[in-house]
Structures are given as C-alpha cells and as structure tokens.
C-alpha positions as CSV (number, residue, x, y, z in Angstrom):
1,M,116.0,121.9,80.0
2,A,118.0,123.8,77.4
3,T,121.8,124.1,77.6
4,P,123.2,126.8,79.9
5,G,122.6,130.3,78.5
6,I,119.9,129.1,76.2
7,I,116.2,129.7,77.1
8,S,114.0,126.6,76.4
9,V,110.6,127.6,75.2
10,L,107.3,125.8,75.0
11,V,104.5,127.2,72.9
12,Y,100.7,126.7,73.2
13,E,98.6,128.4,70.5
14,D,95.6,127.0,68.6
15,N,95.9,129.3,65.6
16,E,98.3,127.3,63.3
17,L,99.5,130.2,61.3
18,L,100.3,132.3,64.4
19,R,101.9,129.3,66.1
20,Q,104.2,128.8,63.1
21,S,105.0,132.5,63.1
22,I,106.0,132.4,66.8
23,E,108.1,129.3,66.0
24,S,109.9,131.2,63.2
25,M,110.6,134.2,65.5
26,L,112.1,131.9,68.1
27,S,114.3,130.1,65.5
28,F,115.8,133.4,64.4
29,N,117.1,134.2,67.9
30,T,120.0,131.9,69.0
31,K,119.3,132.4,72.7
32,F,116.0,130.5,72.4
33,K,115.5,126.7,71.9
34,L,111.9,125.6,71.0
35,V,111.3,122.4,72.9
36,G,107.6,121.9,72.0
37,S,104.7,123.6,70.2
38,Y,101.1,122.5,70.6
39,N,97.6,123.6,69.6
40,N,96.0,122.8,73.0
41,V,96.9,122.4,76.6
42,M,95.1,119.1,77.3
43,K,98.4,117.3,78.2
44,V,100.2,120.3,79.7
45,E,101.1,118.4,82.9
46,E,102.9,115.6,81.1
47,Q,104.5,118.0,78.6
48,M,105.9,120.2,81.4
49,K,107.3,117.2,83.2
50,A,108.9,115.8,80.1
51,L,110.2,119.0,78.5
52,Q,110.9,121.2,81.6
53,P,110.9,124.5,79.7
54,D,112.2,127.8,81.1
55,L,109.5,129.8,79.4
56,L,106.0,129.2,78.1
57,L,104.2,131.3,75.5
58,M,100.5,130.5,76.1
59,D,97.3,131.6,74.4
60,I,94.5,132.3,76.8
61,D,91.6,131.1,74.7
62,M,92.1,127.5,73.5
63,P,89.7,124.5,72.9
64,G,89.1,122.0,75.6
65,R,91.0,123.7,78.4
66,S,91.8,127.4,78.6
67,G,95.3,128.8,79.1
68,I,94.1,130.0,82.5
69,E,93.3,126.5,83.6
70,A,96.6,125.3,82.3
71,V,98.5,128.0,84.3
72,N,96.7,126.7,87.4
73,K,97.7,123.2,86.7
74,I,101.3,124.2,86.1
75,R,101.6,126.2,89.3
76,S,99.8,123.4,91.2
77,G,102.5,121.1,90.0
78,G,105.2,123.3,91.5
79,S,106.7,124.7,88.3
80,N,108.3,128.1,88.5
81,A,108.7,128.4,84.7
82,L,108.0,131.9,83.3
83,I,104.6,132.1,81.6
84,L,103.8,134.8,79.0
85,M,100.2,134.8,78.1
86,I,99.4,135.9,74.5
87,T,95.9,137.2,73.8
88,V,93.8,139.2,71.3
89,F,92.1,140.9,74.2
90,D,93.5,143.8,76.3
91,D,92.5,144.9,79.8
92,N,89.9,142.2,80.4
93,E,89.0,139.8,83.1
94,H,90.7,136.9,81.3
95,V,94.1,138.6,81.4
96,F,93.6,139.4,85.1
97,D,92.5,135.9,85.9
98,A,95.6,134.5,84.1
99,L,97.9,136.7,86.2
100,C,96.1,135.8,89.4
101,A,96.5,132.1,88.4
102,G,100.3,132.6,88.2
103,A,101.1,133.9,84.8
104,S,104.2,136.1,84.7
105,G,102.9,138.7,82.2
106,Y,101.0,139.0,79.0
107,L,101.4,140.3,75.4
108,L,98.8,141.2,72.8
109,K,98.9,139.1,69.7
110,K,99.0,142.2,67.5
111,H,102.3,143.2,69.1
112,L,104.0,139.8,68.8
113,A,106.0,140.7,65.8
114,T,107.4,143.9,67.4
115,K,107.5,143.2,71.1
116,L,107.9,139.5,71.7
117,Y,111.7,139.7,72.3
118,D,111.3,142.8,74.6
119,A,108.5,141.1,76.6
120,I,110.7,138.0,77.1
121,D,113.7,140.1,78.1
122,E,111.5,141.9,80.6
123,L,110.4,138.6,82.1
124,L,114.0,137.3,82.3
125,A,115.0,140.5,84.1
126,G,112.4,139.9,86.7
127,G,109.7,142.2,85.3
128,A,106.1,141.5,84.4
129,P,105.0,142.8,81.0
130,M,101.4,144.1,81.3
131,S,99.4,147.3,80.6
132,P,99.0,150.0,83.3
133,S,95.3,149.2,83.7
134,I,95.9,145.5,84.3
135,A,98.7,146.4,86.8
136,R,96.1,148.6,88.6
137,M,93.7,145.7,88.7
138,V,96.4,143.4,90.2
139,I,97.3,146.0,92.9
140,A,93.7,146.6,93.8
141,S,93.2,142.8,94.1
142,M,96.2,142.5,96.4
143,H,94.9,145.4,98.5
144,K,91.5,143.8,98.8
145,K,93.0,140.5,99.8
146,A,95.1,142.2,102.4
147,V,92.1,144.0,103.9
148,Q,90.2,140.6,104.0
149,Q,93.1,139.0,105.8
150,N,93.5,141.9,108.2
151,P,90.1,143.5,108.5
152,Y,91.1,145.5,111.6
153,A,94.1,147.1,109.9
154,L,96.5,145.9,112.7
155,T,100.1,146.9,112.0
156,A,102.8,144.2,111.9
157,R,104.1,145.3,115.3
158,E,100.6,145.4,116.8
159,T,100.1,141.8,115.6
160,D,103.4,140.9,117.1
161,V,102.5,142.4,120.4
162,L,99.1,140.7,120.4
163,T,100.7,137.4,119.6
164,S,103.1,137.8,122.5
165,L,100.2,138.9,124.7
166,S,98.3,135.7,123.8
167,K,101.3,133.6,125.1
168,G,100.7,135.2,128.6
169,N,103.8,137.4,128.4
170,S,103.9,140.5,130.6
171,Y,104.4,144.0,129.3
172,K,108.0,143.8,130.5
173,L,108.7,140.6,128.6
174,I,107.0,141.9,125.5
175,A,109.2,145.0,125.7
176,N,112.3,142.9,126.0
177,E,111.2,140.6,123.2
178,F,110.9,143.5,120.6
179,G,113.4,145.9,122.0
180,I,110.9,148.6,122.8
181,S,109.9,150.5,126.0
182,I,107.0,149.4,128.2
183,D,105.2,152.6,127.4
184,T,105.4,151.7,123.7
185,V,104.0,148.3,124.5
186,R,101.1,150.0,126.3
187,T,100.5,152.2,123.3
188,H,100.4,149.3,121.0
189,I,98.0,147.4,123.2
190,K,95.8,150.5,123.5
191,N,95.7,150.7,119.7
192,V,94.9,147.0,119.5
193,Y,92.0,147.3,121.9
194,E,90.6,150.3,120.0
195,K,90.9,148.5,116.6
196,L,89.4,145.2,117.9
197,H,86.7,147.1,119.8
198,V,87.6,145.3,123.1
199,H,88.3,146.4,126.6
200,S,90.6,143.8,128.1
201,Q,93.5,141.5,127.4
202,A,91.3,138.4,127.6
203,E,88.8,139.9,125.1
204,A,91.6,140.9,122.7
205,V,93.3,137.5,122.8
206,A,90.0,135.6,122.5
207,K,88.9,137.7,119.5
208,A,92.3,137.4,117.8
209,I,92.3,133.6,118.1
210,N,88.6,133.2,117.1
211,E,89.0,135.3,114.0
212,K,92.5,133.9,113.2
213,L,94.2,137.2,113.4
214,I,97.2,135.6,115.1
C-alpha cells in the first residue's frame, strides 16, 4: 500500500507502448505511485496480494485471461480496490460485463491522454466514469434483477407484513410491530393476496416460503 495521501496504482495493459505511456502519465503526477505494471493478468491474484494497490488500470482484452475474468478473481478474493477498465471499444457488452463483474468504471483508450486524471478523480470521489448508454444498460440490468427477485412486485412493507404473518402473528401484533393501524395491516394483506393470487393466509404464507419471497 502506498504512503498516506498517495494512490498506489497497478497497471495491466498488453500493448507495450500504451502501457509505457500510462506509466509516464502516472509518474508526472506526484499523488500516484506505480507499484506494478504487467502485460497480462495471469498472476493477478498473487500480485494483488503482494502489492495491495488502491487503484487498478486494466485493459479488457488481454491474452490468456481477459480483464473481465481478472475483475471476477479480484472481487472473489475480497479486494475493494478501485478498478478502471481501459478499452478501445465503447458501449459494448464487454464493458457492461466488466462493470457487472465489479469494475468501478471505464475509460476509452483514445481519451487516456486527456481524461485519465479526471476519470481517476471521479473514482476517488465515489463516482463511476462511464458513458450514458452504458449507465442505462447497468440500470436496466439492476431493474431486471429486481423484478426476478420480486416477481410479484411486493413493496418492502408488504414483504415485512407477510414475513410477520408467516410467524403466526395476529393483525394486532403486526400493527404494533410496525407502528401502523390494524386497518393498514388489513390493507397490506389484501394487497399481498391480490399480488400473489391467493385467497387465504395459509396460501399466502405457503407460496411465499415455497418461492423464497420471504
């Protein structure tokens, strides 16, 4: 890990000239410390453990193992290091897959000379540099996943009430548990029945448990 206030950076890029260019850019900025630079990610697990970087600049397309696979390995290993993917392609599935694997953002190689520092600053500030179209893909994926996990569109409170109901609690106990009126509990349960297409408490609870809704 770099000294306090200094960002330790690990670079993965198989194009030697581009990798050297990135190294030079980092050396010109005193807030960065280059701790490693490689032309492949075949030993990324060992290198991450040994170097413990704050930030990785990683090409998506590399020989032997892709940057996407490397991101998966890094995140599986429990690292929370920032990962900025660098790529020649814009708005494609590879970029999206990298972000889904756990990358923090991405930057086109053609913009490295002019936007690398800005992209890193955005990451350090908690942002995620990416194009609007990629951002839309990520949001659409999150929405799809949410729908898959909650196919009946139960609200958080309806799920809470259903969970409490599954424990055998009475309407009065449920009302006390969530600080709502008994009439509100009845309304929530009525909505649950309609969304789950059931007609009784037993049916609702059985369906919720069988389909892992609670």
